[in-house]
N, CA, C and O atoms as a Maestro MAE file, in Angstrom:
{
 s_m_m2io_version
 :::
 2.0.0
}

f_m_ct {
 s_m_title
 :::
 protein
 m_atom[312] {
  # First column is atom index #
  i_m_mmod_type
  r_m_x_coord
  r_m_y_coord
  r_m_z_coord
  i_m_residue_number
  s_m_chain_name
  s_m_pdb_residue_name
  s_m_pdb_atom_name
  i_m_atomic_number
  :::
  1 25 71.847 184.791 123.918 1 A "MET " " N  " 7
  2 3 72.713 184.513 125.041 1 A "MET " " CA " 6
  3 2 72.348 183.141 125.614 1 A "MET " " C  " 6
  4 15 71.189 182.729 125.560 1 A "MET " " O  " 8
  5 25 73.337 182.442 126.158 2 A "TYR " " N  " 7
  6 3 73.165 181.096 126.691 2 A "TYR " " CA " 6
  7 2 72.636 181.154 128.116 2 A "TYR " " C  " 6
  8 15 73.148 181.910 128.941 2 A "TYR " " O  " 8
  9 25 71.586 180.336 128.413 3 A "GLU " " N  " 7
  10 3 71.046 180.276 129.769 3 A "GLU " " CA " 6
  11 2 71.349 178.920 130.385 3 A "GLU " " C  " 6
  12 15 71.361 177.903 129.692 3 A "GLU " " O  " 8
  13 25 71.590 178.910 131.672 4 A "TYR " " N  " 7
  14 3 71.855 177.683 132.421 4 A "TYR " " CA " 6
  15 2 70.530 176.935 132.592 4 A "TYR " " C  " 6
  16 15 69.567 177.491 133.119 4 A "TYR " " O  " 8
  17 25 70.480 175.682 132.148 5 A "ASP " " N  " 7
  18 3 69.254 174.889 132.188 5 A "ASP " " CA " 6
  19 2 69.189 174.105 133.500 5 A "ASP " " C  " 6
  20 15 69.701 172.990 133.599 5 A "ASP " " O  " 8
  21 25 68.554 174.707 134.498 6 A "LYS " " N  " 7
  22 3 68.489 174.093 135.825 6 A "LYS " " CA " 6
  23 2 67.715 172.774 135.809 6 A "LYS " " C  " 6
  24 15 68.115 171.817 136.472 6 A "LYS " " O  " 8
  25 25 66.636 172.718 135.074 7 A "ASP " " N  " 7
  26 3 65.820 171.504 135.047 7 A "ASP " " CA " 6
  27 2 66.587 170.324 134.433 7 A "ASP " " C  " 6
  28 15 66.514 169.203 134.935 7 A "ASP " " O  " 8
  29 25 67.306 170.580 133.368 8 A "PHE " " N  " 7
  30 3 68.089 169.520 132.731 8 A "PHE " " CA " 6
  31 2 69.140 168.976 133.694 8 A "PHE " " C  " 6
  32 15 69.264 167.764 133.870 8 A "PHE " " O  " 8
  33 25 69.893 169.878 134.315 9 A "TRP " " N  " 7
  34 3 70.961 169.424 135.218 9 A "TRP " " CA " 6
  35 2 70.395 168.789 136.488 9 A "TRP " " C  " 6
  36 15 71.030 167.900 137.056 9 A "TRP " " O  " 8
  37 25 69.228 169.218 136.945 10 A "ARG " " N  " 7
  38 3 68.570 168.584 138.084 10 A "ARG " " CA " 6
  39 2 68.194 167.151 137.726 10 A "ARG " " C  " 6
  40 15 68.369 166.240 138.536 10 A "ARG " " O  " 8
  41 25 67.678 166.949 136.515 11 A "ALA " " N  " 7
  42 3 67.321 165.599 136.056 11 A "ALA " " CA " 6
  43 2 68.564 164.727 135.950 11 A "ALA " " C  " 6
  44 15 68.534 163.562 136.348 11 A "ALA " " O  " 8
  45 25 69.658 165.271 135.418 12 A "ILE " " N  " 7
  46 3 70.907 164.523 135.313 12 A "ILE " " CA " 6
  47 2 71.407 164.154 136.711 12 A "ILE " " C  " 6
  48 15 71.825 163.019 136.936 12 A "ILE " " O  " 8
  49 25 71.367 165.099 137.649 13 A "ASP " " N  " 7
  50 3 71.808 164.821 139.022 13 A "ASP " " CA " 6
  51 2 70.952 163.744 139.675 13 A "ASP " " C  " 6
  52 15 71.480 162.873 140.367 13 A "ASP " " O  " 8
  53 25 69.646 163.789 139.467 14 A "GLU " " N  " 7
  54 3 68.761 162.770 140.040 14 A "GLU " " CA " 6
  55 2 69.078 161.395 139.470 14 A "GLU " " C  " 6
  56 15 69.144 160.417 140.214 14 A "GLU " " O  " 8
  57 25 69.272 161.311 138.166 15 A "LEU " " N  " 7
  58 3 69.610 160.026 137.544 15 A "LEU " " CA " 6
  59 2 70.944 159.503 138.062 15 A "LEU " " C  " 6
  60 15 71.085 158.312 138.341 15 A "LEU " " O  " 8
  61 25 71.919 160.393 138.190 16 A "THR " " N  " 7
  62 3 73.237 159.989 138.687 16 A "THR " " CA " 6
  63 2 73.141 159.482 140.122 16 A "THR " " C  " 6
  64 15 73.703 158.436 140.446 16 A "THR " " O  " 8
  65 25 72.440 160.204 140.977 17 A "TRP " " N  " 7
  66 3 72.314 159.777 142.379 17 A "TRP " " CA " 6
  67 2 71.545 158.463 142.496 17 A "TRP " " C  " 6
  68 15 71.859 157.632 143.348 17 A "TRP " " O  " 8
  69 25 70.539 158.275 141.643 18 A "ASN " " N  " 7
  70 3 69.812 157.006 141.657 18 A "ASN " " CA " 6
  71 2 70.742 155.849 141.300 18 A "ASN " " C  " 6
  72 15 70.661 154.782 141.909 18 A "ASN " " O  " 8
  73 25 71.621 156.046 140.325 19 A "GLN " " N  " 7
  74 3 72.567 154.998 139.948 19 A "GLN " " CA " 6
  75 2 73.604 154.763 141.049 19 A "GLN " " C  " 6
  76 15 73.997 153.623 141.295 19 A "GLN " " O  " 8
  77 25 74.046 155.829 141.707 20 A "VAL " " N  " 7
  78 3 74.999 155.688 142.819 20 A "VAL " " CA " 6
  79 2 74.353 154.903 143.962 20 A "VAL " " C  " 6
  80 15 74.984 154.020 144.543 20 A "VAL " " O  " 8
  81 25 73.099 155.224 144.285 21 A "LYS " " N  " 7
  82 3 72.386 154.495 145.351 21 A "LYS " " CA " 6
  83 2 72.214 153.030 144.977 21 A "LYS " " C  " 6
  84 15 72.384 152.148 145.819 21 A "LYS " " O  " 8
  85 25 71.878 152.769 143.724 22 A "ARG " " N  " 7
  86 3 71.701 151.386 143.258 22 A "ARG " " CA " 6
  87 2 73.017 150.615 143.350 22 A "ARG " " C  " 6
  88 15 73.039 149.464 143.786 22 A "ARG " " O  " 8
  89 25 74.096 151.244 142.944 23 A "CYS " " N  " 7
  90 3 75.405 150.605 143.016 23 A "CYS " " CA " 6
  91 2 75.795 150.342 144.476 23 A "CYS " " C  " 6
  92 15 76.309 149.270 144.794 23 A "CYS " " O  " 8
  93 25 75.556 151.301 145.351 24 A "ALA " " N  " 7
  94 3 75.885 151.124 146.770 24 A "ALA " " CA " 6
  95 2 75.069 149.988 147.372 24 A "ALA " " C  " 6
  96 15 75.595 149.212 148.170 24 A "ALA " " O  " 8
  97 25 73.796 149.875 147.005 25 A "LYS " " N  " 7
  98 3 72.962 148.787 147.513 25 A "LYS " " CA " 6
  99 2 73.495 147.442 147.036 25 A "LYS " " C  " 6
  100 15 73.514 146.480 147.804 25 A "LYS " " O  " 8
  101 25 73.930 147.359 145.774 26 A "MET " " N  " 7
  102 3 74.475 146.108 145.256 26 A "MET " " CA " 6
  103 2 75.769 145.742 145.980 26 A "MET " " C  " 6
  104 15 76.007 144.569 146.268 26 A "MET " " O  " 8
  105 25 76.600 146.734 146.273 27 A "VAL " " N  " 7
  106 3 77.851 146.474 146.992 27 A "VAL " " CA " 6
  107 2 77.552 145.969 148.393 27 A "VAL " " C  " 6
  108 15 78.172 145.009 148.851 27 A "VAL " " O  " 8
  109 25 76.610 146.603 149.081 28 A "VAL " " N  " 7
  110 3 76.250 146.174 150.432 28 A "VAL " " CA " 6
  111 2 75.669 144.770 150.410 28 A "VAL " " C  " 6
  112 15 76.024 143.945 151.251 28 A "VAL " " O  " 8
  113 25 74.782 144.483 149.463 29 A "ASP " " N  " 7
  114 3 74.212 143.133 149.357 29 A "ASP " " CA " 6
  115 2 75.281 142.089 149.086 29 A "ASP " " C  " 6
  116 15 75.236 140.988 149.635 29 A "ASP " " O  " 8
  117 25 76.248 142.436 148.235 30 A "THR " " N  " 7
  118 3 77.341 141.512 147.944 30 A "THR " " CA " 6
  119 2 78.186 141.265 149.194 30 A "THR " " C  " 6
  120 15 78.551 140.124 149.479 30 A "THR " " O  " 8
  121 25 78.493 142.315 149.933 31 A "LEU " " N  " 7
  122 3 79.279 142.165 151.166 31 A "LEU " " CA " 6
  123 2 78.534 141.323 152.202 31 A "LEU " " C  " 6
  124 15 79.151 140.524 152.907 31 A "LEU " " O  " 8
  125 25 77.224 141.494 152.300 32 A "ILE " " N  " 7
  126 3 76.433 140.673 153.225 32 A "ILE " " CA " 6
  127 2 76.496 139.214 152.792 32 A "ILE " " C  " 6
  128 15 76.649 138.325 153.630 32 A "ILE " " O  " 8
  129 25 76.378 138.960 151.491 33 A "GLY " " N  " 7
  130 3 76.482 137.591 150.987 33 A "GLY " " CA " 6
  131 2 77.834 136.974 151.291 33 A "GLY " " C  " 6
  132 15 77.909 135.807 151.675 33 A "GLY " " O  " 8
  133 25 78.903 137.742 151.124 34 A "VAL " " N  " 7
  134 3 80.245 137.245 151.420 34 A "VAL " " CA " 6
  135 2 80.377 136.947 152.912 34 A "VAL " " C  " 6
  136 15 80.942 135.920 153.289 34 A "VAL " " O  " 8
  137 25 79.870 137.823 153.752 35 A "MET " " N  " 7
  138 3 79.957 137.603 155.205 35 A "MET " " CA " 6
  139 2 79.167 136.363 155.624 35 A "MET " " C  " 6
  140 15 79.617 135.608 156.485 35 A "MET " " O  " 8
  141 25 78.004 136.148 155.029 36 A "ILE " " N  " 7
  142 3 77.223 134.949 155.335 36 A "ILE " " CA " 6
  143 2 77.986 133.705 154.894 36 A "ILE " " C  " 6
  144 15 78.042 132.712 155.620 36 A "ILE " " O  " 8
  145 25 78.573 133.764 153.698 37 A "THR " " N  " 7
  146 3 79.340 132.623 153.200 37 A "THR " " CA " 6
  147 2 80.517 132.316 154.119 37 A "THR " " C  " 6
  148 15 80.765 131.152 154.431 37 A "THR " " O  " 8
  149 25 81.238 133.331 154.553 38 A "ILE " " N  " 7
  150 3 82.365 133.127 155.466 38 A "ILE " " CA " 6
  151 2 81.869 132.617 156.812 38 A "ILE " " C  " 6
  152 15 82.507 131.758 157.420 38 A "ILE " " O  " 8
  153 25 80.746 133.134 157.282 39 A "GLY " " N  " 7
  154 3 80.208 132.707 158.570 39 A "GLY " " CA " 6
  155 2 79.751 131.263 158.584 39 A "GLY " " C  " 6
  156 15 79.753 130.623 159.636 39 A "GLY " " O  " 8
  157 25 79.358 130.738 157.429 40 A "VAL " " N  " 7
  158 3 78.850 129.371 157.340 40 A "VAL " " CA " 6
  159 2 79.983 128.346 157.185 40 A "VAL " " C  " 6
  160 15 79.743 127.148 157.331 40 A "VAL " " O  " 8
  161 25 81.182 128.786 156.899 41 A "GLN " " N  " 7
  162 3 82.282 127.861 156.642 41 A "GLN " " CA " 6
  163 2 82.566 126.893 157.798 41 A "GLN " " C  " 6
  164 15 82.815 125.718 157.529 41 A "GLN " " O  " 8
  165 25 82.543 127.318 159.067 42 A "PRO " " N  " 7
  166 3 82.768 126.337 160.144 42 A "PRO " " CA " 6
  167 2 81.719 125.226 160.155 42 A "PRO " " C  " 6
  168 15 82.047 124.066 160.404 42 A "PRO " " O  " 8
  169 25 80.469 125.573 159.889 43 A "VAL " " N  " 7
  170 3 79.408 124.574 159.840 43 A "VAL " " CA " 6
  171 2 79.659 123.626 158.675 43 A "VAL " " C  " 6
  172 15 79.496 122.413 158.805 43 A "VAL " " O  " 8
  173 25 80.048 124.177 157.553 44 A "ARG " " N  " 7
  174 3 80.333 123.368 156.375 44 A "ARG " " CA " 6
  175 2 81.494 122.409 156.650 44 A "ARG " " C  " 6
  176 15 81.432 121.239 156.272 44 A "ARG " " O  " 8
  177 25 82.543 122.894 157.300 45 A "LEU " " N  " 7
  178 3 83.687 122.047 157.640 45 A "LEU " " CA " 6
  179 2 83.278 120.941 158.603 45 A "LEU " " C  " 6
  180 15 83.689 119.793 158.439 45 A "LEU " " O  " 8
  181 25 82.468 121.279 159.611 46 A "TYR " " N  " 7
  182 3 82.003 120.288 160.569 46 A "TYR " " CA " 6
  183 2 81.212 119.189 159.868 46 A "TYR " " C  " 6
  184 15 81.428 118.006 160.128 46 A "TYR " " O  " 8
  185 25 80.297 119.575 158.981 47 A "GLU " " N  " 7
  186 3 79.489 118.577 158.279 47 A "GLU " " CA " 6
  187 2 80.352 117.711 157.363 47 A "GLU " " C  " 6
  188 15 80.107 116.512 157.234 47 A "GLU " " O  " 8
  189 25 81.353 118.305 156.732 48 A "TYR " " N  " 7
  190 3 82.247 117.539 155.868 48 A "TYR " " CA " 6
  191 2 83.030 116.511 156.684 48 A "TYR " " C  " 6
  192 15 83.121 115.345 156.301 48 A "TYR " " O  " 8
  193 25 83.591 116.950 157.803 49 A "VAL " " N  " 7
  194 3 84.367 116.033 158.649 49 A "VAL " " CA " 6
  195 2 83.467 114.938 159.207 49 A "VAL " " C  " 6
  196 15 83.851 113.769 159.240 49 A "VAL " " O  " 8
  197 25 82.282 115.312 159.639 50 A "ARG " " N  " 7
  198 3 81.345 114.320 160.173 50 A "ARG " " CA " 6
  199 2 80.969 113.310 159.092 50 A "ARG " " C  " 6
  200 15 80.897 112.113 159.370 50 A "ARG " " O  " 8
  201 25 80.730 113.767 157.872 51 A "TYR " " N  " 7
  202 3 80.384 112.864 156.774 51 A "TYR " " CA " 6
  203 2 81.554 111.926 156.487 51 A "TYR " " C  " 6
  204 15 81.366 110.717 156.348 51 A "TYR " " O  " 8
  205 25 82.756 112.483 156.399 52 A "ARG " " N  " 7
  206 3 83.923 111.650 156.101 52 A "ARG " " CA " 6
  207 2 84.147 110.618 157.203 52 A "ARG " " C  " 6
  208 15 84.530 109.483 156.921 52 A "ARG " " O  " 8
  209 25 83.911 111.003 158.453 53 A "TRP " " N  " 7
  210 3 84.135 110.085 159.575 53 A "TRP " " CA " 6
  211 2 83.108 108.955 159.579 53 A "TRP " " C  " 6
  212 15 83.447 107.795 159.812 53 A "TRP " " O  " 8
  213 25 81.852 109.307 159.321 54 A "SER " " N  " 7
  214 3 80.805 108.295 159.401 54 A "SER " " CA " 6
  215 2 80.695 107.452 158.133 54 A "SER " " C  " 6
  216 15 80.058 106.399 158.158 54 A "SER " " O  " 8
  217 25 81.297 107.885 157.030 55 A "HIS " " N  " 7
  218 3 81.229 107.146 155.767 55 A "HIS " " CA " 6
  219 2 82.628 106.786 155.268 55 A "HIS " " C  " 6
  220 15 82.892 106.812 154.066 55 A "HIS " " O  " 8
  221 25 83.518 106.449 156.200 56 A "ARG " " N  " 7
  222 3 84.907 106.143 155.825 56 A "ARG " " CA " 6
  223 2 84.983 105.002 154.813 56 A "ARG " " C  " 6
  224 15 85.711 105.097 153.824 56 A "ARG " " O  " 8
  225 25 84.237 103.926 155.055 57 A "ASP " " N  " 7
  226 3 84.314 102.766 154.166 57 A "ASP " " CA " 6
  227 2 83.826 103.098 152.764 57 A "ASP " " C  " 6
  228 15 84.450 102.709 151.777 57 A "ASP " " O  " 8
  229 25 82.692 103.829 152.673 58 A "GLU " " N  " 7
  230 3 82.169 104.189 151.360 58 A "GLU " " CA " 6
  231 2 83.140 105.095 150.618 58 A "GLU " " C  " 6
  232 15 83.331 104.955 149.410 58 A "GLU " " O  " 8
  233 25 83.752 106.025 151.346 59 A "VAL " " N  " 7
  234 3 84.698 106.942 150.716 59 A "VAL " " CA " 6
  235 2 85.920 106.172 150.217 59 A "VAL " " C  " 6
  236 15 86.418 106.446 149.125 59 A "VAL " " O  " 8
  237 25 86.402 105.222 150.999 60 A "LYS " " N  " 7
  238 3 87.558 104.421 150.588 60 A "LYS " " CA " 6
  239 2 87.225 103.615 149.333 60 A "LYS " " C  " 6
  240 15 88.031 103.552 148.405 60 A "LYS " " O  " 8
  241 25 86.046 103.002 149.302 61 A "ILE " " N  " 7
  242 3 85.625 102.229 148.136 61 A "ILE " " CA " 6
  243 2 85.512 103.130 146.911 61 A "ILE " " C  " 6
  244 15 85.926 102.754 145.814 61 A "ILE " " O  " 8
  245 25 84.951 104.319 147.105 62 A "GLU " " N  " 7
  246 3 84.811 105.254 145.981 62 A "GLU " " CA " 6
  247 2 86.186 105.692 145.463 62 A "GLU " " C  " 6
  248 15 86.391 105.772 144.252 62 A "GLU " " O  " 8
  249 25 87.116 105.972 146.359 63 A "CYS " " N  " 7
  250 3 88.469 106.360 145.933 63 A "CYS " " CA " 6
  251 2 89.147 105.234 145.161 63 A "CYS " " C  " 6
  252 15 89.794 105.475 144.142 63 A "CYS " " O  " 8
  253 25 88.999 104.018 145.642 64 A "GLU " " N  " 7
  254 3 89.589 102.878 144.939 64 A "GLU " " CA " 6
  255 2 88.957 102.700 143.558 64 A "GLU " " C  " 6
  256 15 89.656 102.411 142.586 64 A "GLU " " O  " 8
  257 25 87.662 102.868 143.472 65 A "ALA " " N  " 7
  258 3 86.977 102.748 142.181 65 A "ALA " " CA " 6
  259 2 87.465 103.830 141.218 65 A "ALA " " C  " 6
  260 15 87.672 103.562 140.034 65 A "ALA " " O  " 8
  261 25 87.647 105.042 141.721 66 A "ASN " " N  " 7
  262 3 88.160 106.120 140.870 66 A "ASN " " CA " 6
  263 2 89.574 105.817 140.394 66 A "ASN " " C  " 6
  264 15 89.911 106.075 139.238 66 A "ASN " " O  " 8
  265 25 90.401 105.272 141.279 67 A "GLU " " N  " 7
  266 3 91.773 104.904 140.886 67 A "GLU " " CA " 6
  267 2 91.758 103.820 139.808 67 A "GLU " " C  " 6
  268 15 92.513 103.901 138.840 67 A "GLU " " O  " 8
  269 25 90.901 102.806 139.970 68 A "ARG " " N  " 7
  270 3 90.797 101.757 138.964 68 A "ARG " " CA " 6
  271 2 90.342 102.321 137.619 68 A "ARG " " C  " 6
  272 15 90.863 101.945 136.569 68 A "ARG " " O  " 8
  273 25 89.376 103.218 137.664 69 A "PHE " " N  " 7
  274 3 88.870 103.827 136.434 69 A "PHE " " CA " 6
  275 2 89.960 104.639 135.742 69 A "PHE " " C  " 6
  276 15 90.114 104.557 134.524 69 A "PHE " " O  " 8
  277 25 90.720 105.428 136.514 70 A "GLU " " N  " 7
  278 3 91.816 106.208 135.930 70 A "GLU " " CA " 6
  279 2 92.866 105.277 135.321 70 A "GLU " " C  " 6
  280 15 93.398 105.558 134.247 70 A "GLU " " O  " 8
  281 25 93.163 104.172 136.006 71 A "HIS " " N  " 7
  282 3 94.135 103.218 135.498 71 A "HIS " " CA " 6
  283 2 93.636 102.603 134.177 71 A "HIS " " C  " 6
  284 15 94.415 102.420 133.242 71 A "HIS " " O  " 8
  285 25 92.345 102.288 134.110 72 A "LEU " " N  " 7
  286 3 91.783 101.754 132.874 72 A "LEU " " CA " 6
  287 2 91.866 102.760 131.732 72 A "LEU " " C  " 6
  288 15 92.141 102.391 130.590 72 A "LEU " " O  " 8
  289 25 91.625 104.041 132.046 73 A "LYS " " N  " 7
  290 3 91.726 105.059 131.008 73 A "LYS " " CA " 6
  291 2 93.163 105.187 130.506 73 A "LYS " " C  " 6
  292 15 93.402 105.336 129.308 73 A "LYS " " O  " 8
  293 25 94.128 105.128 131.447 74 A "VAL " " N  " 7
  294 3 95.529 105.268 131.073 74 A "VAL " " CA " 6
  295 2 95.996 104.061 130.259 74 A "VAL " " C  " 6
  296 15 96.726 104.211 129.278 74 A "VAL " " O  " 8
  297 25 95.577 102.880 130.666 75 A "SER " " N  " 7
  298 3 96.028 101.672 129.977 75 A "SER " " CA " 6
  299 2 95.322 101.484 128.632 75 A "SER " " C  " 6
  300 15 95.754 100.667 127.819 75 A "SER " " O  " 8
  301 25 94.258 102.217 128.396 76 A "GLY " " N  " 7
  302 3 93.601 102.158 127.091 76 A "GLY " " CA " 6
  303 2 92.548 101.083 126.967 76 A "GLY " " C  " 6
  304 15 92.151 100.744 125.852 76 A "GLY " " O  " 8
  305 25 92.086 100.541 128.065 77 A "HIS " " N  " 7
  306 3 91.059 99.502 127.995 77 A "HIS " " CA " 6
  307 2 89.651 100.068 127.967 77 A "HIS " " C  " 6
  308 15 88.674 99.320 127.993 77 A "HIS " " O  " 8
  309 25 89.547 101.390 127.912 78 A "ILE " " N  " 7
  310 3 88.236 102.012 127.818 78 A "ILE " " CA " 6
  311 2 88.132 102.725 126.488 78 A "ILE " " C  " 6
  312 15 87.101 103.327 126.189 78 A "ILE " " O  " 8
  :::
 }
 m_bond[311] {
  # First column is bond index #
  i_m_from
  i_m_to
  i_m_order
  :::
  1 1 2 1
  2 2 3 1
  3 3 4 2
  4 3 5 1
  5 5 6 1
  6 6 7 1
  7 7 8 2
  8 7 9 1
  9 9 10 1
  10 10 11 1
  11 11 12 2
  12 11 13 1
  13 13 14 1
  14 14 15 1
  15 15 16 2
  16 15 17 1
  17 17 18 1
  18 18 19 1
  19 19 20 2
  20 19 21 1
  21 21 22 1
  22 22 23 1
  23 23 24 2
  24 23 25 1
  25 25 26 1
  26 26 27 1
  27 27 28 2
  28 27 29 1
  29 29 30 1
  30 30 31 1
  31 31 32 2
  32 31 33 1
  33 33 34 1
  34 34 35 1
  35 35 36 2
  36 35 37 1
  37 37 38 1
  38 38 39 1
  39 39 40 2
  40 39 41 1
  41 41 42 1
  42 42 43 1
  43 43 44 2
  44 43 45 1
  45 45 46 1
  46 46 47 1
  47 47 48 2
  48 47 49 1
  49 49 50 1
  50 50 51 1
  51 51 52 2
  52 51 53 1
  53 53 54 1
  54 54 55 1
  55 55 56 2
  56 55 57 1
  57 57 58 1
  58 58 59 1
  59 59 60 2
  60 59 61 1
  61 61 62 1
  62 62 63 1
  63 63 64 2
  64 63 65 1
  65 65 66 1
  66 66 67 1
  67 67 68 2
  68 67 69 1
  69 69 70 1
  70 70 71 1
  71 71 72 2
  72 71 73 1
  73 73 74 1
  74 74 75 1
  75 75 76 2
  76 75 77 1
  77 77 78 1
  78 78 79 1
  79 79 80 2
  80 79 81 1
  81 81 82 1
  82 82 83 1
  83 83 84 2
  84 83 85 1
  85 85 86 1
  86 86 87 1
  87 87 88 2
  88 87 89 1
  89 89 90 1
  90 90 91 1
  91 91 92 2
  92 91 93 1
  93 93 94 1
  94 94 95 1
  95 95 96 2
  96 95 97 1
  97 97 98 1
  98 98 99 1
  99 99 100 2
  100 99 101 1
  101 101 102 1
  102 102 103 1
  103 103 104 2
  104 103 105 1
  105 105 106 1
  106 106 107 1
  107 107 108 2
  108 107 109 1
  109 109 110 1
  110 110 111 1
  111 111 112 2
  112 111 113 1
  113 113 114 1
  114 114 115 1
  115 115 116 2
  116 115 117 1
  117 117 118 1
  118 118 119 1
  119 119 120 2
  120 119 121 1
  121 121 122 1
  122 122 123 1
  123 123 124 2
  124 123 125 1
  125 125 126 1
  126 126 127 1
  127 127 128 2
  128 127 129 1
  129 129 130 1
  130 130 131 1
  131 131 132 2
  132 131 133 1
  133 133 134 1
  134 134 135 1
  135 135 136 2
  136 135 137 1
  137 137 138 1
  138 138 139 1
  139 139 140 2
  140 139 141 1
  141 141 142 1
  142 142 143 1
  143 143 144 2
  144 143 145 1
  145 145 146 1
  146 146 147 1
  147 147 148 2
  148 147 149 1
  149 149 150 1
  150 150 151 1
  151 151 152 2
  152 151 153 1
  153 153 154 1
  154 154 155 1
  155 155 156 2
  156 155 157 1
  157 157 158 1
  158 158 159 1
  159 159 160 2
  160 159 161 1
  161 161 162 1
  162 162 163 1
  163 163 164 2
  164 163 165 1
  165 165 166 1
  166 166 167 1
  167 167 168 2
  168 167 169 1
  169 169 170 1
  170 170 171 1
  171 171 172 2
  172 171 173 1
  173 173 174 1
  174 174 175 1
  175 175 176 2
  176 175 177 1
  177 177 178 1
  178 178 179 1
  179 179 180 2
  180 179 181 1
  181 181 182 1
  182 182 183 1
  183 183 184 2
  184 183 185 1
  185 185 186 1
  186 186 187 1
  187 187 188 2
  188 187 189 1
  189 189 190 1
  190 190 191 1
  191 191 192 2
  192 191 193 1
  193 193 194 1
  194 194 195 1
  195 195 196 2
  196 195 197 1
  197 197 198 1
  198 198 199 1
  199 199 200 2
  200 199 201 1
  201 201 202 1
  202 202 203 1
  203 203 204 2
  204 203 205 1
  205 205 206 1
  206 206 207 1
  207 207 208 2
  208 207 209 1
  209 209 210 1
  210 210 211 1
  211 211 212 2
  212 211 213 1
  213 213 214 1
  214 214 215 1
  215 215 216 2
  216 215 217 1
  217 217 218 1
  218 218 219 1
  219 219 220 2
  220 219 221 1
  221 221 222 1
  222 222 223 1
  223 223 224 2
  224 223 225 1
  225 225 226 1
  226 226 227 1
  227 227 228 2
  228 227 229 1
  229 229 230 1
  230 230 231 1
  231 231 232 2
  232 231 233 1
  233 233 234 1
  234 234 235 1
  235 235 236 2
  236 235 237 1
  237 237 238 1
  238 238 239 1
  239 239 240 2
  240 239 241 1
  241 241 242 1
  242 242 243 1
  243 243 244 2
  244 243 245 1
  245 245 246 1
  246 246 247 1
  247 247 248 2
  248 247 249 1
  249 249 250 1
  250 250 251 1
  251 251 252 2
  252 251 253 1
  253 253 254 1
  254 254 255 1
  255 255 256 2
  256 255 257 1
  257 257 258 1
  258 258 259 1
  259 259 260 2
  260 259 261 1
  261 261 262 1
  262 262 263 1
  263 263 264 2
  264 263 265 1
  265 265 266 1
  266 266 267 1
  267 267 268 2
  268 267 269 1
  269 269 270 1
  270 270 271 1
  271 271 272 2
  272 271 273 1
  273 273 274 1
  274 274 275 1
  275 275 276 2
  276 275 277 1
  277 277 278 1
  278 278 279 1
  279 279 280 2
  280 279 281 1
  281 281 282 1
  282 282 283 1
  283 283 284 2
  284 283 285 1
  285 285 286 1
  286 286 287 1
  287 287 288 2
  288 287 289 1
  289 289 290 1
  290 290 291 1
  291 291 292 2
  292 291 293 1
  293 293 294 1
  294 294 295 1
  295 295 296 2
  296 295 297 1
  297 297 298 1
  298 298 299 1
  299 299 300 2
  300 299 301 1
  301 301 302 1
  302 302 303 1
  303 303 304 2
  304 303 305 1
  305 305 306 1
  306 306 307 1
  307 307 308 2
  308 307 309 1
  309 309 310 1
  310 310 311 1
  311 311 312 2
  :::
 }
}
């Protein structure tokens, strides 16, 4: 006659719950990372605007250099 193996199913349940807990921890850690990333965006925007404002001339020169380089690539002189 077949007997119900309590120890086997207890081990399976423990392994399953351990994996569920691990997955839940990874989801929570990921959500915390996303919230931190979203929370930092205003600071990132402020620093970007401040950099662009204080380095306007360098940025303009860099943009012009990039345009010249693209034009050279298109015209075939590179």
